[in-house]
Chimera marker file (.cmm) of the C-alpha trace (Angstrom):
<marker_set name="trace">
<marker id="1" x="-0.586" y="-8.480" z="-15.865" r="1" g="1" b="0" radius="0.5"/>
<marker id="2" x="-2.343" y="-6.982" z="-12.601" r="1" g="1" b="0" radius="0.5"/>
<marker id="3" x="-5.724" y="-8.627" z="-11.697" r="1" g="1" b="0" radius="0.5"/>
<marker id="4" x="-9.096" y="-6.384" z="-11.021" r="1" g="1" b="0" radius="0.5"/>
<marker id="5" x="-10.134" y="-8.436" z="-8.037" r="1" g="1" b="0" radius="0.5"/>
<marker id="6" x="-14.345" y="-7.735" z="-7.599" r="1" g="1" b="0" radius="0.5"/>
<marker id="7" x="-16.266" y="-9.049" z="-4.643" r="1" g="1" b="0" radius="0.5"/>
<marker id="8" x="-19.787" y="-10.451" z="-5.605" r="1" g="1" b="0" radius="0.5"/>
<marker id="9" x="-21.450" y="-10.553" z="-2.266" r="1" g="1" b="0" radius="0.5"/>
<marker id="10" x="-24.613" y="-12.289" z="-3.576" r="1" g="1" b="0" radius="0.5"/>
<marker id="11" x="-22.996" y="-14.746" z="-5.629" r="1" g="1" b="0" radius="0.5"/>
<marker id="12" x="-20.333" y="-15.480" z="-2.483" r="1" g="1" b="0" radius="0.5"/>
<marker id="13" x="-17.415" y="-14.780" z="-4.327" r="1" g="1" b="0" radius="0.5"/>
<marker id="14" x="-14.410" y="-12.700" z="-5.191" r="1" g="1" b="0" radius="0.5"/>
<marker id="15" x="-13.584" y="-13.124" z="-8.891" r="1" g="1" b="0" radius="0.5"/>
<marker id="16" x="-11.467" y="-11.724" z="-11.665" r="1" g="1" b="0" radius="0.5"/>
<marker id="17" x="-12.026" y="-11.993" z="-15.622" r="1" g="1" b="0" radius="0.5"/>
<marker id="18" x="-8.998" y="-12.967" z="-17.339" r="1" g="1" b="0" radius="0.5"/>
<marker id="19" x="-9.173" y="-13.829" z="-21.207" r="1" g="1" b="0" radius="0.5"/>
<marker id="20" x="-13.114" y="-13.620" z="-20.935" r="1" g="1" b="0" radius="0.5"/>
<marker id="21" x="-13.063" y="-16.404" z="-18.584" r="1" g="1" b="0" radius="0.5"/>
<marker id="22" x="-13.598" y="-16.262" z="-14.715" r="1" g="1" b="0" radius="0.5"/>
<marker id="23" x="-11.089" y="-16.954" z="-11.950" r="1" g="1" b="0" radius="0.5"/>
<marker id="24" x="-12.758" y="-17.323" z="-8.457" r="1" g="1" b="0" radius="0.5"/>
<marker id="25" x="-12.556" y="-17.683" z="-4.884" r="1" g="1" b="0" radius="0.5"/>
<marker id="26" x="-16.042" y="-18.940" z="-3.707" r="1" g="1" b="0" radius="0.5"/>
<marker id="27" x="-16.935" y="-18.004" z="0.160" r="1" g="1" b="0" radius="0.5"/>
<marker id="28" x="-19.781" y="-17.842" z="2.677" r="1" g="1" b="0" radius="0.5"/>
<marker id="29" x="-19.691" y="-14.888" z="4.842" r="1" g="1" b="0" radius="0.5"/>
<marker id="30" x="-20.866" y="-15.004" z="8.476" r="1" g="1" b="0" radius="0.5"/>
<marker id="31" x="-20.975" y="-11.948" z="10.393" r="1" g="1" b="0" radius="0.5"/>
<marker id="32" x="-17.729" y="-10.277" z="9.540" r="1" g="1" b="0" radius="0.5"/>
<marker id="33" x="-15.723" y="-13.666" z="8.836" r="1" g="1" b="0" radius="0.5"/>
<marker id="34" x="-15.464" y="-14.677" z="5.270" r="1" g="1" b="0" radius="0.5"/>
<marker id="35" x="-14.731" y="-18.626" z="5.110" r="1" g="1" b="0" radius="0.5"/>
<marker id="36" x="-12.671" y="-19.091" z="1.977" r="1" g="1" b="0" radius="0.5"/>
<marker id="37" x="-14.051" y="-22.233" z="0.707" r="1" g="1" b="0" radius="0.5"/>
<marker id="38" x="-12.098" y="-23.033" z="-2.847" r="1" g="1" b="0" radius="0.5"/>
<marker id="39" x="-10.066" y="-21.012" z="-5.423" r="1" g="1" b="0" radius="0.5"/>
<marker id="40" x="-10.763" y="-21.850" z="-8.982" r="1" g="1" b="0" radius="0.5"/>
<marker id="41" x="-8.520" y="-20.661" z="-12.174" r="1" g="1" b="0" radius="0.5"/>
<marker id="42" x="-9.605" y="-21.953" z="-15.611" r="1" g="1" b="0" radius="0.5"/>
<marker id="43" x="-7.219" y="-24.888" z="-16.824" r="1" g="1" b="0" radius="0.5"/>
<marker id="44" x="-6.225" y="-22.692" z="-19.931" r="1" g="1" b="0" radius="0.5"/>
<marker id="45" x="-4.922" y="-19.931" z="-17.115" r="1" g="1" b="0" radius="0.5"/>
<marker id="46" x="-3.267" y="-21.994" z="-14.915" r="1" g="1" b="0" radius="0.5"/>
<marker id="47" x="0.426" y="-21.633" z="-14.044" r="1" g="1" b="0" radius="0.5"/>
<marker id="48" x="0.605" y="-18.102" z="-14.690" r="1" g="1" b="0" radius="0.5"/>
<marker id="49" x="0.106" y="-16.802" z="-11.063" r="1" g="1" b="0" radius="0.5"/>
<marker id="50" x="-3.251" y="-15.895" z="-11.463" r="1" g="1" b="0" radius="0.5"/>
<marker id="51" x="-4.612" y="-17.665" z="-8.316" r="1" g="1" b="0" radius="0.5"/>
<marker id="52" x="-1.773" y="-16.017" z="-6.223" r="1" g="1" b="0" radius="0.5"/>
<marker id="53" x="-3.062" y="-12.445" z="-7.609" r="1" g="1" b="0" radius="0.5"/>
<marker id="54" x="-6.795" y="-13.544" z="-6.747" r="1" g="1" b="0" radius="0.5"/>
<marker id="55" x="-6.166" y="-14.584" z="-3.423" r="1" g="1" b="0" radius="0.5"/>
<marker id="56" x="-4.053" y="-11.329" z="-2.372" r="1" g="1" b="0" radius="0.5"/>
<marker id="57" x="-6.431" y="-9.126" z="-4.085" r="1" g="1" b="0" radius="0.5"/>
<marker id="58" x="-9.400" y="-11.155" z="-2.043" r="1" g="1" b="0" radius="0.5"/>
<marker id="59" x="-7.267" y="-10.911" z="1.164" r="1" g="1" b="0" radius="0.5"/>
<marker id="60" x="-6.700" y="-6.991" z="0.861" r="1" g="1" b="0" radius="0.5"/>
<marker id="61" x="-10.058" y="-6.347" z="0.497" r="1" g="1" b="0" radius="0.5"/>
<marker id="62" x="-10.909" y="-8.521" z="3.484" r="1" g="1" b="0" radius="0.5"/>
<marker id="63" x="-8.327" y="-6.579" z="5.490" r="1" g="1" b="0" radius="0.5"/>
<marker id="64" x="-9.404" y="-2.809" z="4.348" r="1" g="1" b="0" radius="0.5"/>
<marker id="65" x="-13.230" y="-3.833" z="5.541" r="1" g="1" b="0" radius="0.5"/>
<marker id="66" x="-11.421" y="-4.607" z="8.803" r="1" g="1" b="0" radius="0.5"/>
<marker id="67" x="-12.991" y="-8.131" z="8.310" r="1" g="1" b="0" radius="0.5"/>
<marker id="68" x="-11.567" y="-11.462" z="8.996" r="1" g="1" b="0" radius="0.5"/>
<marker id="69" x="-11.321" y="-14.879" z="6.981" r="1" g="1" b="0" radius="0.5"/>
<marker id="70" x="-10.894" y="-18.395" z="7.217" r="1" g="1" b="0" radius="0.5"/>
<marker id="71" x="-8.865" y="-20.364" z="5.035" r="1" g="1" b="0" radius="0.5"/>
<marker id="72" x="-10.527" y="-23.433" z="4.018" r="1" g="1" b="0" radius="0.5"/>
<marker id="73" x="-9.327" y="-23.610" z="0.817" r="1" g="1" b="0" radius="0.5"/>
<marker id="74" x="-5.964" y="-25.901" z="0.695" r="1" g="1" b="0" radius="0.5"/>
<marker id="75" x="-4.526" y="-23.184" z="-1.759" r="1" g="1" b="0" radius="0.5"/>
<marker id="76" x="-4.969" y="-20.284" z="0.632" r="1" g="1" b="0" radius="0.5"/>
<marker id="77" x="-3.761" y="-22.146" z="3.482" r="1" g="1" b="0" radius="0.5"/>
<marker id="78" x="-0.668" y="-23.143" z="1.531" r="1" g="1" b="0" radius="0.5"/>
<marker id="79" x="-0.346" y="-19.225" z="0.285" r="1" g="1" b="0" radius="0.5"/>
<marker id="80" x="-0.514" y="-18.180" z="3.827" r="1" g="1" b="0" radius="0.5"/>
<marker id="81" x="2.573" y="-20.290" z="4.469" r="1" g="1" b="0" radius="0.5"/>
<marker id="82" x="4.550" y="-18.251" z="2.164" r="1" g="1" b="0" radius="0.5"/>
<marker id="83" x="2.676" y="-14.803" z="2.759" r="1" g="1" b="0" radius="0.5"/>
<marker id="84" x="2.631" y="-14.410" z="6.484" r="1" g="1" b="0" radius="0.5"/>
<marker id="85" x="1.726" y="-10.848" z="6.214" r="1" g="1" b="0" radius="0.5"/>
<marker id="86" x="-1.835" y="-12.079" z="5.663" r="1" g="1" b="0" radius="0.5"/>
<marker id="87" x="-2.219" y="-14.341" z="8.782" r="1" g="1" b="0" radius="0.5"/>
<marker id="88" x="-3.208" y="-11.321" z="10.940" r="1" g="1" b="0" radius="0.5"/>
<marker id="89" x="-6.528" y="-11.087" z="9.256" r="1" g="1" b="0" radius="0.5"/>
<marker id="90" x="-7.159" y="-14.740" z="9.832" r="1" g="1" b="0" radius="0.5"/>
<marker id="91" x="-10.214" y="-15.819" z="12.109" r="1" g="1" b="0" radius="0.5"/>
<marker id="92" x="-9.063" y="-17.796" z="15.429" r="1" g="1" b="0" radius="0.5"/>
<link id1="1" id2="2" r="1" g="1" b="0" radius="0.2"/>
<link id1="2" id2="3" r="1" g="1" b="0" radius="0.2"/>
<link id1="3" id2="4" r="1" g="1" b="0" radius="0.2"/>
<link id1="4" id2="5" r="1" g="1" b="0" radius="0.2"/>
<link id1="5" id2="6" r="1" g="1" b="0" radius="0.2"/>
<link id1="6" id2="7" r="1" g="1" b="0" radius="0.2"/>
<link id1="7" id2="8" r="1" g="1" b="0" radius="0.2"/>
<link id1="8" id2="9" r="1" g="1" b="0" radius="0.2"/>
<link id1="9" id2="10" r="1" g="1" b="0" radius="0.2"/>
<link id1="10" id2="11" r="1" g="1" b="0" radius="0.2"/>
<link id1="11" id2="12" r="1" g="1" b="0" radius="0.2"/>
<link id1="12" id2="13" r="1" g="1" b="0" radius="0.2"/>
<link id1="13" id2="14" r="1" g="1" b="0" radius="0.2"/>
<link id1="14" id2="15" r="1" g="1" b="0" radius="0.2"/>
<link id1="15" id2="16" r="1" g="1" b="0" radius="0.2"/>
<link id1="16" id2="17" r="1" g="1" b="0" radius="0.2"/>
<link id1="17" id2="18" r="1" g="1" b="0" radius="0.2"/>
<link id1="18" id2="19" r="1" g="1" b="0" radius="0.2"/>
<link id1="19" id2="20" r="1" g="1" b="0" radius="0.2"/>
<link id1="20" id2="21" r="1" g="1" b="0" radius="0.2"/>
<link id1="21" id2="22" r="1" g="1" b="0" radius="0.2"/>
<link id1="22" id2="23" r="1" g="1" b="0" radius="0.2"/>
<link id1="23" id2="24" r="1" g="1" b="0" radius="0.2"/>
<link id1="24" id2="25" r="1" g="1" b="0" radius="0.2"/>
<link id1="25" id2="26" r="1" g="1" b="0" radius="0.2"/>
<link id1="26" id2="27" r="1" g="1" b="0" radius="0.2"/>
<link id1="27" id2="28" r="1" g="1" b="0" radius="0.2"/>
<link id1="28" id2="29" r="1" g="1" b="0" radius="0.2"/>
<link id1="29" id2="30" r="1" g="1" b="0" radius="0.2"/>
<link id1="30" id2="31" r="1" g="1" b="0" radius="0.2"/>
<link id1="31" id2="32" r="1" g="1" b="0" radius="0.2"/>
<link id1="32" id2="33" r="1" g="1" b="0" radius="0.2"/>
<link id1="33" id2="34" r="1" g="1" b="0" radius="0.2"/>
<link id1="34" id2="35" r="1" g="1" b="0" radius="0.2"/>
<link id1="35" id2="36" r="1" g="1" b="0" radius="0.2"/>
<link id1="36" id2="37" r="1" g="1" b="0" radius="0.2"/>
<link id1="37" id2="38" r="1" g="1" b="0" radius="0.2"/>
<link id1="38" id2="39" r="1" g="1" b="0" radius="0.2"/>
<link id1="39" id2="40" r="1" g="1" b="0" radius="0.2"/>
<link id1="40" id2="41" r="1" g="1" b="0" radius="0.2"/>
<link id1="41" id2="42" r="1" g="1" b="0" radius="0.2"/>
<link id1="42" id2="43" r="1" g="1" b="0" radius="0.2"/>
<link id1="43" id2="44" r="1" g="1" b="0" radius="0.2"/>
<link id1="44" id2="45" r="1" g="1" b="0" radius="0.2"/>
<link id1="45" id2="46" r="1" g="1" b="0" radius="0.2"/>
<link id1="46" id2="47" r="1" g="1" b="0" radius="0.2"/>
<link id1="47" id2="48" r="1" g="1" b="0" radius="0.2"/>
<link id1="48" id2="49" r="1" g="1" b="0" radius="0.2"/>
<link id1="49" id2="50" r="1" g="1" b="0" radius="0.2"/>
<link id1="50" id2="51" r="1" g="1" b="0" radius="0.2"/>
<link id1="51" id2="52" r="1" g="1" b="0" radius="0.2"/>
<link id1="52" id2="53" r="1" g="1" b="0" radius="0.2"/>
<link id1="53" id2="54" r="1" g="1" b="0" radius="0.2"/>
<link id1="54" id2="55" r="1" g="1" b="0" radius="0.2"/>
<link id1="55" id2="56" r="1" g="1" b="0" radius="0.2"/>
<link id1="56" id2="57" r="1" g="1" b="0" radius="0.2"/>
<link id1="57" id2="58" r="1" g="1" b="0" radius="0.2"/>
<link id1="58" id2="59" r="1" g="1" b="0" radius="0.2"/>
<link id1="59" id2="60" r="1" g="1" b="0" radius="0.2"/>
<link id1="60" id2="61" r="1" g="1" b="0" radius="0.2"/>
<link id1="61" id2="62" r="1" g="1" b="0" radius="0.2"/>
<link id1="62" id2="63" r="1" g="1" b="0" radius="0.2"/>
<link id1="63" id2="64" r="1" g="1" b="0" radius="0.2"/>
<link id1="64" id2="65" r="1" g="1" b="0" radius="0.2"/>
<link id1="65" id2="66" r="1" g="1" b="0" radius="0.2"/>
<link id1="66" id2="67" r="1" g="1" b="0" radius="0.2"/>
<link id1="67" id2="68" r="1" g="1" b="0" radius="0.2"/>
<link id1="68" id2="69" r="1" g="1" b="0" radius="0.2"/>
<link id1="69" id2="70" r="1" g="1" b="0" radius="0.2"/>
<link id1="70" id2="71" r="1" g="1" b="0" radius="0.2"/>
<link id1="71" id2="72" r="1" g="1" b="0" radius="0.2"/>
<link id1="72" id2="73" r="1" g="1" b="0" radius="0.2"/>
<link id1="73" id2="74" r="1" g="1" b="0" radius="0.2"/>
<link id1="74" id2="75" r="1" g="1" b="0" radius="0.2"/>
<link id1="75" id2="76" r="1" g="1" b="0" radius="0.2"/>
<link id1="76" id2="77" r="1" g="1" b="0" radius="0.2"/>
<link id1="77" id2="78" r="1" g="1" b="0" radius="0.2"/>
<link id1="78" id2="79" r="1" g="1" b="0" radius="0.2"/>
<link id1="79" id2="80" r="1" g="1" b="0" radius="0.2"/>
<link id1="80" id2="81" r="1" g="1" b="0" radius="0.2"/>
<link id1="81" id2="82" r="1" g="1" b="0" radius="0.2"/>
<link id1="82" id2="83" r="1" g="1" b="0" radius="0.2"/>
<link id1="83" id2="84" r="1" g="1" b="0" radius="0.2"/>
<link id1="84" id2="85" r="1" g="1" b="0" radius="0.2"/>
<link id1="85" id2="86" r="1" g="1" b="0" radius="0.2"/>
<link id1="86" id2="87" r="1" g="1" b="0" radius="0.2"/>
<link id1="87" id2="88" r="1" g="1" b="0" radius="0.2"/>
<link id1="88" id2="89" r="1" g="1" b="0" radius="0.2"/>
<link id1="89" id2="90" r="1" g="1" b="0" radius="0.2"/>
<link id1="90" id2="91" r="1" g="1" b="0" radius="0.2"/>
<link id1="91" id2="92" r="1" g="1" b="0" radius="0.2"/>
</marker_set>
């Protein structure tokens, strides 16, 4: 299953709908830097790689915009350790 990750700037979230429920990454944006605060996957959906797909989709959108991100979320910090290709878009 491939997630369609969308960005809702008004609500400050990247999100995907999985079986009628929302998985999301909440953020605050300042200029062209997304501060990625929290990753949430509904309990019933956990353990299926949804968070990883959500983070991948969000980071790819950020990179395509030429924007940068701050990985405040502990899950995203861990994700970056195993996916170093995304580190280049991290804000210093």
